[in-house]
C-alpha positions in Angstrom: 133.7 83.2 119.8 132.9 83.4 116.1 133.0 86.6 114.1 129.2 86.4 113.9 129.0 86.4 117.7 131.3 89.4 118.0 129.9 91.5 120.8 129.3 95.2 120.1 131.1 98.0 121.9 128.9 98.7 124.9 127.6 95.2 125.3 127.5 94.2 129.0 127.4 90.8 130.6 124.6 90.2 133.2 126.1 91.0 136.6 127.0 88.1 138.9 126.2 88.7 142.6 128.1 86.6 145.0 127.1 85.3 148.5 128.3 87.2 151.5 132.0 86.6 152.1 133.1 84.5 155.0 136.4 83.8 156.7 135.8 80.2 155.8 135.9 81.3 152.1 139.2 82.9 152.7 140.6 79.8 154.5 139.4 77.5 151.8 141.2 79.6 149.2 144.3 79.9 151.3 144.4 76.1 151.6 144.1 75.6 147.9 146.6 78.3 147.0 149.1 77.6 149.7 149.0 81.2 150.9 148.3 80.9 154.6 148.9 84.5 155.6 147.1 84.8 159.0 146.0 88.4 158.1 143.1 86.7 156.2 141.8 84.4 158.9 143.3 85.3 162.3 141.4 88.2 164.0 144.1 89.0 166.6 146.8 88.9 164.0 144.9 91.2 161.7 144.1 93.6 164.6 147.8 93.7 165.6 148.6 94.7 162.0 146.1 97.7 162.3 143.1 96.2 160.6 139.6 95.7 162.2 139.8 92.0 161.4 140.6 89.5 158.7 140.0 90.7 155.1 139.5 88.9 151.8 142.3 87.3 149.8 142.2 89.4 146.6 143.4 86.7 144.3 140.2 84.7 145.2 138.0 87.5 143.7 140.5 88.0 140.8 139.9 84.3 139.9 136.2 84.6 140.1 136.4 87.8 137.9 138.5 85.9 135.3 136.0 83.0 135.3 133.1 85.5 134.9 134.9 86.9 131.8 135.9 83.6 130.2 132.4 82.1 130.8 131.2 85.1 128.7 133.7 85.2 125.9 135.5 81.9 126.0 138.6 80.7 127.9 140.3 79.6 124.7 139.9 83.2 123.3 141.5 85.0 126.3 144.7 86.8 125.3 145.3 89.1 128.2 143.8 89.5 131.7 144.9 91.9 134.5 143.5 93.3 137.7 144.2 96.1 140.0 143.3 95.9 143.7 141.5 99.0 144.7 139.7 98.4 148.1 139.7 95.6 150.6 136.7 93.4 151.0 135.6 92.1 154.4 133.6 89.2 155.8 129.9 89.9 155.1 130.6 91.9 151.9 128.5 91.0 148.9 130.4 91.4 145.7 129.0 92.1 142.3 131.0 91.2 139.2 130.4 93.2 136.0 131.9 93.4 132.5 131.5 95.6 129.5 133.0 95.6 126.0 134.9 98.8 125.5 136.5 98.3 122.1 137.0 96.0 119.2 140.1 96.3 117.0 142.2 94.6 114.4 145.7 93.7 115.3 148.1 91.3 113.6 145.3 89.9 111.5 143.1 89.2 114.5 139.9 90.8 115.7 140.3 91.6 119.4 137.7 92.5 121.9 138.7 94.6 124.9 136.6 94.3 128.1 136.6 96.3 131.3 135.6 94.3 134.4 134.8 95.3 138.0 134.2 93.6 141.3 132.3 96.0 143.5 131.2 95.9 147.1 127.6 96.5 148.3 129.0 99.9 149.6 129.6 101.0 146.0 133.3 100.8 146.5 135.4 99.0 143.9 137.3 96.0 145.2 138.9 95.1 141.9 139.2 96.7 138.5 140.0 94.4 135.6 140.8 94.4 131.9 140.8 91.5 129.5 141.4 91.1 125.8 139.8 88.2 123.8 140.3 87.2 120.2 137.2 86.8 118.1 
């Protein structure tokens, strides 16, 4: 991101709308990450734990959210990324990823851009809230 391309406070990235989540998505991510917790793919296990069924692996959506942000402002420019898990996502949920520039500032001789990110369910509930800082 060059200084000429510095986004204004309030600038928003076009939302990214995902496909409906499936248990297959969860299993694929679990295989890649090595986290095979059955609560994300075994209906009986999830029910025994008090849930209506398997639910999404939050780190999968966190990864998509980070890619959404870095595709916008550049992976080499990323200085900080964090997420907070707010609400579970379930098979069939359609998630929408959004981002907005909330501040620009100077720190240690660098121009920094602060972005708020979100991953929301079709219900309006927030699955993930995120924050990122990029250098301009």
